[in-house]
N, C-alpha and C positions, 0 to 999 in steps of 0.2 A: 895118239891114240884116239881113237873113235869113239870113245865112252864121254858121257854126260858125270856132272854132279851128281855124287849120291852113290858113285863106285868108287872101288880101293880095289886093290890087288895084292893076294899074298902066295909066298910058294910052301908047300908043305909034300914031302912024300915022293919028292921029283916033276909034280905037279903045280901049275901056275893055276891057279884060283881068281875070277876077275868078278868080284864080288857086288852085288848090286841088293844096298838096303831099305827100308822103309820108302820103297817106290811108292807112289801115286795113281790111280786109277787115270789111265790115260797117256803118263808120263814115259816118252819115249826112254828106254834105257840105254841106246846106243844110236849110231847113224847107220845108213846103208853102206854096209862094207862084207868084205868076202877074206877068208884066211887062205891059203896054201897048205894047209893041214886041215884034218877032220878036227872036231871037240865036243862037247857034252854042254848042255845047258842043261843044270840040276833046279828046280824051281823045288825052294826048302817051305814056304808059307804065300798062300794069294795065289796067283796066277799070270802066265806070260803069254803074251799074243808074239808067239815066231812068224815073222814074215818074211817070205825070200822071193827071188826070181828064180821063174826056173821057164826054160826054150822063150824068154821075152814075154812070159805070164808071170802077176804077182798072187801069191798063195800064202794063205795061211794057215794056223790051229796053233790052239789055245794050249798049254802047256797046264794043268793043276796041280799044285801040290797035294802029296808028295808026288810029284814026278819028276821025269828026264825026258830029254831027245836030243839024240844026235845029229851035227849039224856038217854036213858031208865039207869038204875041202872045195874052193872054189866058187862056192853057193853065195852068190849076194844075200843080204838077210840082215835085218832089225829086229830090234827087242820092243817090246811096249807094255808096259804095266797094266795088267786087264782089272786090276784089284787093290783098292788101298792099303797101306803095309807091305805090299809085298818085297820078298827076299828070296832071292836068286841067286846063282853062277855061275860064271861058263868055265869050263875045266878043262885043261890042254896040257899035253906034255911040253914039257922043253922043246925048241928048237931052234937049230940054226939057220940061218938065210936059204938053204937049198931045201928046209922043212925037215931035218934029217932031227932024229930025237936026239940030246944032249943030256946029261947028268948034271949039269951046271948052268943055273938061269944065264942067260946070256942076252944082251940086246940087240934084238934081230929088228932088221931096216925094209927085209923085203916079204914078212907074215902077212902084210894086206894085199890083196889083189882088185 
């Protein structure tokens, strides 16, 4: 997994929530990575800087609470807390190695690109 300390994950309603809680300003929430499926970033408290690579160029956007932002498949990205005590989650449907939606959690091995 490419996430750092302070994260945990749980499942609810056929979705996986990768939760980041009490993150400090400037703290990276995860390393640069990508997925073979789209997902959503939801910010509950504080603010998160979403940093991604598009056509070889680094771009970023701050998502303030309460807020959300979709992250497309195959887009390298990372997350950084913009405020102390930030709470956010990445949310995605359960997937298999082919990025097809499944109804039970599985251990995906090819999800990261």
